[in-house]
C-alpha positions in Angstrom: 0.0 -0.1 0.0 1.3 3.3 -0.9 2.0 5.9 1.6 -0.8 8.6 2.3 0.2 11.7 0.2 0.2 13.9 3.3 2.9 12.4 5.0 5.6 14.1 2.6 3.4 16.8 1.6 4.7 20.6 2.2 1.5 22.8 3.1 1.3 26.4 2.6 -1.5 28.2 4.2 -3.2 31.3 2.6 -5.7 33.9 3.5 -7.1 34.5 0.3 -8.2 38.1 1.1 -4.7 38.9 1.9 -2.9 37.2 -1.2 -3.7 39.0 -4.4 -6.5 41.2 -5.5 -7.6 40.6 -9.2 -10.2 43.4 -9.7 -9.0 46.3 -7.8 -11.4 46.4 -4.9 -8.6 46.2 -2.3 -9.7 42.5 -1.2 -7.9 39.3 -2.5 -9.7 36.9 -4.2 -9.7 33.4 -5.9 -9.0 34.7 -9.4 -5.8 36.7 -7.9 -5.0 33.5 -6.1 -5.4 31.4 -9.2 -3.2 34.2 -11.2 -0.4 33.0 -8.5 -0.4 29.5 -8.6 2.6 29.5 -11.1 4.6 31.0 -8.0 3.4 28.4 -5.6 4.6 25.6 -7.9 7.9 27.4 -8.6 8.2 27.5 -4.8 7.4 23.8 -4.6 4.5 23.6 -2.1 2.4 20.4 -2.6 -0.7 21.5 -0.7 -2.5 24.6 0.0 -4.5 25.2 3.1 -7.4 27.6 2.3 -8.2 29.7 5.5 -11.9 30.1 5.9 -13.3 31.5 2.8 -17.0 30.8 3.7 -19.7 33.7 3.9 -18.9 35.6 7.4 -19.6 38.9 9.2 -15.6 39.0 9.4 -15.5 39.6 13.1 -13.0 36.8 13.5 -11.2 36.5 10.3 -13.8 34.1 8.8 -14.3 31.6 11.6 -18.0 33.1 12.4 -19.3 31.4 9.5 -23.0 32.1 8.3 -23.2 29.4 5.3 -21.0 26.5 4.9 -21.9 25.9 1.3 -20.9 29.0 -0.6 -17.8 31.3 -1.1 -17.7 34.6 0.6 -19.1 37.1 -2.2 -15.9 39.4 -1.8 -13.5 36.4 -2.6 -15.3 35.7 -5.6 -17.8 33.0 -6.7 -18.0 28.9 -6.5 -16.9 28.8 -9.9 -13.8 31.1 -9.4 -12.9 28.7 -6.7 -13.2 25.6 -8.7 -11.2 27.4 -11.4 -8.5 28.0 -8.6 -8.7 24.3 -7.8 -8.4 23.2 -11.3 -5.2 25.3 -11.9 -3.7 24.1 -8.6 -4.4 20.3 -9.7 -2.9 21.4 -13.2 0.5 22.2 -11.3 0.2 18.9 -8.9 -0.9 21.1 -5.7 -3.7 19.5 -3.6 -6.0 22.2 -1.7 -7.4 21.6 1.8 -10.3 23.9 3.3 -10.9 24.9 7.0 -13.6 23.0 8.6 -15.0 25.1 11.2 -17.7 23.1 12.9 -16.8 23.7 16.7 -19.1 26.9 16.2 -21.1 29.0 13.9 -21.8 32.8 13.6 -24.5 34.1 15.9 -26.2 35.0 12.4 -26.2 31.6 11.1 -29.7 30.3 10.2 -29.2 27.5 12.5 -28.6 29.6 15.4 -31.3 32.2 14.3 -33.9 29.4 14.4 -32.6 28.0 17.7 -33.0 31.3 19.4 -36.6 32.0 18.0 -38.4 28.7 18.6 -37.4 26.4 21.7 -39.2 23.5 20.0 -37.3 23.9 16.9 -35.0 20.9 15.9 -32.6 23.5 15.7 -32.5 24.4 19.4 -30.6 21.4 20.1 -27.8 22.5 17.5 -26.5 24.8 20.5 -26.2 24.3 24.2 -28.8 26.1 26.5 -29.0 26.9 30.0 -31.3 29.0 32.1 -29.0 28.4 34.9 -25.5 28.0 33.5 -23.0 26.2 35.7 -19.2 27.2 35.7 -17.1 25.6 33.1 -15.1 22.5 34.0 -11.5 22.9 35.0 -9.3 24.1 32.1 -12.6 24.8 29.9 -12.7 28.8 30.3 -12.6 31.1 27.7 -10.1 30.8 24.8 -10.0 34.5 24.8 -9.2 36.0 28.4 -9.3 39.6 28.6 -11.8 39.6 25.6 -14.5 37.4 27.0 -15.4 37.2 30.5 -17.5 33.7 30.4 -18.3 30.9 28.3 -22.0 31.5 28.5 -23.9 34.5 27.1 -27.6 35.6 27.6 -29.8 35.6 24.3 -32.8 38.0 24.8 -34.6 36.3 22.1 -34.1 32.7 23.4 -34.4 34.1 27.0 -31.8 31.5 27.9 -27.9 31.4 28.0 -26.1 29.7 25.2 -22.5 28.3 25.4 -19.3 29.4 23.5 -15.6 28.5 24.1 -14.3 31.4 21.4 -16.2 34.6 21.2 -19.9 35.4 22.2 -20.8 35.9 18.7 -19.7 32.3 17.9 -22.2 30.0 19.8 -20.7 26.4 20.1 -22.4 23.7 18.2 -23.6 20.4 20.2 -21.5 18.3 18.2 -22.9 15.1 20.3 -26.3 15.9 18.7 -26.4 12.9 15.9 -28.3 15.6 13.8 -25.5 18.1 14.1 -23.2 15.2 13.1 -25.1 14.5 10.1 -24.6 18.2 9.1 -21.1 18.1 9.3 -21.0 15.1 7.1 -22.9 16.7 4.6 -20.7 19.7 4.4 -17.5 17.3 4.3 -19.3 15.5 1.5 -20.3 18.5 -0.5 -16.5 20.3 -0.6 -15.3 16.5 -1.2 -17.2 16.0 -4.1 -15.5 19.1 -5.9 -11.9 17.2 -5.6 -10.2 18.9 -2.6 -8.1 16.7 -0.6 -9.2 17.4 2.9 -9.8 19.6 5.7 -7.9 21.3 8.5 -10.3 20.8 11.5 -10.5 23.8 13.5 -10.7 23.6 17.4 -10.8 19.7 16.9 -10.7 18.6 20.4 -13.0 21.3 21.8 -15.7 19.7 19.7 -15.8 16.6 21.8 -15.0 18.2 25.3 -17.7 17.8 27.8 -19.6 21.3 28.1 -21.2 21.0 31.5 -20.4 20.3 34.9 -23.2 18.3 35.5 -23.1 16.2 32.3 -22.2 12.6 31.9 -19.2 12.4 29.6 -19.6 10.0 26.8 -17.6 6.8 27.4 -16.0 7.2 24.0 -15.9 11.1 23.0 -13.6 10.3 20.2 -15.9 8.2 18.5 -17.2 11.5 16.8 -13.9 12.1 15.2 -13.7 8.5 14.0 -17.1 8.9 12.3 -16.0 12.2 10.4 -12.8 10.2 9.5 -14.6 7.2 8.4 -17.0 9.2 6.3 -14.4 11.3 4.6 -12.3 8.5 3.7 -15.4 6.6 2.2 -16.2 9.4 0.0 -12.2 10.1 -0.9 -9.7 7.5 0.0 -6.6 9.4 1.7 -8.7 12.3 2.3 -6.8 14.3 5.0 -8.4 15.2 8.4 -5.4 17.9 9.9 -6.5 18.4 13.7 -5.8 21.9 15.5 -5.1 20.2 18.8 -2.9 22.1 21.4 -2.6 19.4 24.0 0.1 17.3 26.0 1.6 14.2 24.4 -0.8 11.5 26.4 -3.7 13.5 24.8 -2.3 13.6 21.3 -1.5 10.2 21.3 -5.3 9.3 22.0 -6.1 11.7 19.4 -4.4 9.9 16.8 -6.1 6.7 17.8 -4.9 4.0 15.6 -4.9 6.3 12.6 -8.7 6.4 12.5 -9.6 9.7 13.9 -7.1 12.5 12.9 -4.7 11.8 10.2 -2.4 15.0 11.1 -2.0 17.0 14.2 -0.4 20.4 14.5 2.7 19.7 16.3 2.2 22.9 18.9 4.3 20.9 21.7 7.4 20.9 19.4 6.6 24.3 18.1 6.6 25.8 21.6 10.0 24.0 22.4 11.6 25.0 19.2 11.2 28.7 20.2 12.2 27.9 23.7 15.4 26.5 22.2 16.0 29.5 19.8 15.5 31.9 22.8 18.1 29.8 24.8 20.2 29.0 21.9 20.5 25.6 23.3 18.9 22.1 21.6 18.0 20.7 25.0 14.1 21.6 24.6 13.8 20.2 21.2 15.5 17.1 22.1 13.2 16.8 25.1 10.0 17.4 23.0 11.2 14.9 20.3 11.9 12.1 23.0 8.3 12.5 24.7 6.2 13.2 21.5 4.3 9.8 20.7 5.3 8.2 17.4 2.1 8.5 15.1 0.5 5.8 13.6 1.7 4.4 10.3 -0.9 6.3 8.3 -0.6 9.5 10.5 2.0 12.4 10.7 2.9 15.4 12.5 2.3 18.8 10.8 5.2 20.9 11.9 5.1 24.8 12.0 7.1 27.7 13.2 4.1 30.5 12.8 0.6 30.4 11.9 -1.8 33.0 11.3 -3.0 33.1 15.3 -0.7 33.9 18.0 2.5 31.9 18.8 0.6 30.0 21.6 3.0 29.0 24.6 0.7 27.2 26.5 2.8 24.2 26.8 5.6 25.9 28.5 6.0 26.3 32.2 5.5 30.2 33.3 9.2 30.5 33.6 10.1 29.0 30.2 7.2 31.4 28.8 8.9 34.3 30.4 12.1 33.6 28.9 10.8 33.2 25.5 8.8 36.5 25.9 11.9 38.2 27.0 13.9 37.2 24.0 11.0 37.4 21.2 8.2 39.7 22.8 10.3 42.3 25.1 7.5 44.8 25.0 3.9 44.1 26.1 2.1 44.9 23.1 3.8 42.0 21.3 2.0 39.6 23.6 -1.4 38.5 23.6 -3.7 36.7 26.2 -1.0 36.2 28.6 0.1 33.3 26.7 1.1 34.2 23.2 2.9 36.2 20.8 1.4 38.3 18.1 4.5 38.6 15.8 5.6 37.0 12.5 8.9 35.1 12.5 11.3 37.1 10.7 11.1 40.3 13.2 10.8 38.0 16.1 14.4 36.7 14.8 15.5 40.5 14.5 15.4 40.0 10.5 18.7 38.1 10.9 18.6 36.0 7.7 21.1 33.5 9.3 18.6 32.7 12.2 15.6 32.5 9.8 17.2 30.2 7.4 18.0 28.0 10.6 14.5 28.0 11.8 13.3 26.8 8.3 16.0 24.2 8.0 14.8 22.9 11.6 10.9 23.0 10.0 12.0 21.1 6.9 14.2 18.5 8.5 12.3 17.6 11.6 10.2 14.4 11.6 7.0 15.2 10.1 5.3 17.3 7.2 6.5 21.3 7.2 3.5 23.7 7.0 4.3 27.4 6.7 2.1 30.6 6.1 2.4 33.1 3.0 4.9 35.7 3.3 7.1 34.0 5.7 9.0 32.6 2.9 10.3 36.3 2.1 10.6 37.5 5.7 7.4 39.4 5.9 7.1 41.6 9.4 4.0 42.4 11.3 1.9 45.4 11.9 1.7 45.9 15.7 -0.7 48.9 15.2 -3.4 46.4 14.1 -5.5 45.0 16.9 -5.0 41.7 18.6 -4.2 38.7 16.2 -4.6 40.8 13.2 -1.0 42.0 13.6 0.3 39.1 11.4 -2.4 39.5 8.9 -1.2 42.1 6.1 -1.2 41.9 2.6 1.3 39.8 0.6 4.1 41.8 -0.7 4.8 40.9 -4.2 7.1 43.9 -5.4 8.0 47.4 -4.6 5.0 48.8 -6.9 2.0 50.5 -5.1 0.5 48.4 -2.3 3.2 46.0 -2.6 1.7 44.7 -6.1 -1.2 43.3 -4.1 -3.9 45.7 -5.4 -4.5 48.6 -7.5 -6.9 50.1 -4.9 -6.5 53.2 -3.4 -4.6 52.4 -0.1 -7.4 53.4 2.2 -9.4 50.8 0.3 -7.4 47.8 1.2 -8.8 45.0 3.3 -5.7 45.2 5.4 -2.9 47.8 5.3 0.5 46.9 3.6 3.6 47.4 5.7 5.2 50.5 4.2 7.8 51.4 7.3 10.6 50.1 8.9 12.8 47.1 8.1 10.1 44.9 6.9 8.5 47.6 4.6 7.4 46.0 1.0 10.0 48.2 -0.7 12.6 46.1 0.6 10.9 42.7 1.5 9.1 41.6 -1.6 9.0 38.4 -4.0 10.4 40.3 -7.1 13.4 41.5 -5.2 14.2 38.0 -4.0 13.2 36.0 -6.9 16.2 35.7 -8.9 18.8 36.1 -6.0 20.4 32.9 -4.8 21.1 34.1 -1.6 17.9 35.7 -0.8 15.6 34.0 1.6 13.1 32.8 -0.9 15.9 30.9 -2.9 16.8 29.3 0.6 13.4 28.3 1.4 13.1 26.8 -2.3 16.2 24.9 -1.5 14.8 23.6 1.6 11.6 22.5 -0.2 13.5 20.8 -2.9 15.6 18.8 -0.4 12.3 18.0 1.6 10.8 16.4 -1.3 13.7 14.5 -2.5 14.4 12.9 0.6 11.2 11.1 1.7 12.8 9.6 4.6 12.2 12.5 6.5 8.3 12.1 6.6 8.9 8.2 6.7 11.6 6.6 8.1 12.4 6.3 11.9 14.8 9.4 13.1 17.6 9.3 15.8 18.9 12.0 17.9 22.7 12.1 17.6 25.1 13.2 20.2 27.1 16.2 18.9 29.2 16.7 22.3 27.8 20.4 22.0 24.5 21.5 23.5 24.1 24.2 21.2 24.1 21.8 18.2 21.0 19.6 17.7 22.0 16.3 15.6 19.4 13.9 14.1 19.5 11.6 11.4 17.1 9.3 9.2 18.3 5.8 7.8 17.2 4.9 4.2 18.6 1.6 3.0 22.3 1.7 3.3 22.3 5.7 3.5 21.9 8.2 6.3 20.7 11.6 6.3 22.3 13.8 8.8 20.9 17.0 10.1 22.9 19.6 12.1 21.7 22.7 13.5 24.1 25.2 15.7 21.5 27.2 17.6 24.2 29.8 19.0 25.3 32.9 17.4 28.9 31.7 17.6 31.0 28.9 15.8 31.0 25.6 17.3 32.2 22.1 16.5 29.9 18.9 16.3 31.5 15.5 16.8 29.2 12.8 15.0 29.5 9.2 14.8 28.8 8.1 11.1 27.3 4.8 11.1 28.7 4.0 7.7 32.2 2.1 7.7 35.3 3.9 6.6 35.7 4.3 3.0 32.1 5.7 2.5 31.1 9.3 1.1 29.9 12.2 2.9 28.1 14.9 0.7 26.8 18.3 2.0 23.3 18.4 0.1 23.4 22.4 0.2 26.8 23.3 -1.0 27.6 20.1 -3.0 31.0 19.2 -1.4 31.8 15.9 -1.1 34.7 13.9 1.0 35.8 10.5 1.5 35.1 9.2 5.0 38.4 8.2 6.2 37.3 7.4 9.8 33.7 7.1 11.5 33.9 9.8 14.0 33.8 13.5 12.2 34.3 16.7 13.1 32.1 19.2 11.6 32.5 23.2 11.9 29.4 24.8 12.3 29.2 28.4 11.7 27.0 30.9 13.8 23.5 29.9 13.4 24.6 27.3 10.9 23.1 24.3 9.6 24.2 21.3 7.5 22.2 18.6 5.4 24.8 15.6 5.1 24.3 12.3 3.3 26.6 9.5 4.2 26.7 6.9 1.7 28.7 3.6 1.4 31.1 3.3 -1.5 
């Protein structure tokens, strides 16, 4: 049986409204995205994750869905989406959509019906109470400081409704079989057009007990299995990529035997990557790799550096989180919810291309499949003047032309501003400036993608941590046949030396996959000089 396609995919996240405007109204759209498919193909990505593009009031970046079966009119028509899907397929690029079914908008027809008629079948699509209990421990509001409770009173229904997210996003009662049927219809509808799966928003929130006095189901993950079974019955190898930010024991239970969620965002490793970068020490990454469960054979981790929410550091201790804050978010305005950082990757690393390349090299070489967001491949910055998590959601910077080549609209008509000041302004940081430069960040990221696609062992073979005799240097390897791929990363801003033990006997060859340099292995133990923030991809083969 062939391995599932997603185990060795390269994922690229796109907010359509911020990527490319085709008609000059200041809002990115599917026609604009379609025009940029050749860029994505040249970059080397193999799957595009489309952030929510359903009709919405736009109060939560599209996660307040009002209709699951349409495209938001500002982004184009269903035909425009299908044209993009076809164009992506012609270039060998798969597409997954966001499945946002933990909650709806309070303007969704289901909620409107539920609040107006207590006898309506839609009433039980949501969770109501006349005397709401306090939430179970650890199940308070997701947005402390912005929402004070998980219960809000509705004047029409004359009852409280439950929501883990914003009050305008009432939580769906996913335990209701009728709601599950609705979700399966949504899955069926979009799979019928040829998409390859879904990113499942708030996956575990859907199956958590909602009330203190409720009896927890004996098998809450059975809901996830139902969705998985349905999706794969419709399209073999359909992907369910889960947003699950939990500790390793819960992550293992969420994979199940590969029959619940096929991939999980690797929040746990993500936290420790940034702790390691802050300390310039490999220890946190080593710890994470040692304690994370191995996914089932058909499952995979989705590794990432940043997504388009905050950099959520909940898996760290208070002391560890403060360490990361001190280095990467020294000002209060750079932090959010007491747990996260609302910055992009490049400015967190002070625009130091050596460190940004190092971070990308880690992303593409650690066990799992890599995922990154639009604009990080060129080192885009953030706009901290924007509210909350919107700081990282600015228009894609294509060129040094007006509005960064994103739109021909007047600047005050743009759906989000372009960054036009400072070190990350679009006149300096853009695709056109980097496209033909072999030393640009964009070119380096393309090289990493090429290597990642050439060496499937990273997503498929068992990895091994290597002792480098230097705490700042992370070493790990993959064995494929008689060859070994050895990855070294110096997290310190000073030159260091790694001592590595090559499994191949003397007389083999050692090739640097990035520089092309090759040498004969005269002895088993090798000393490798590592530049400040340097990295090596080494392939050891017998003669």
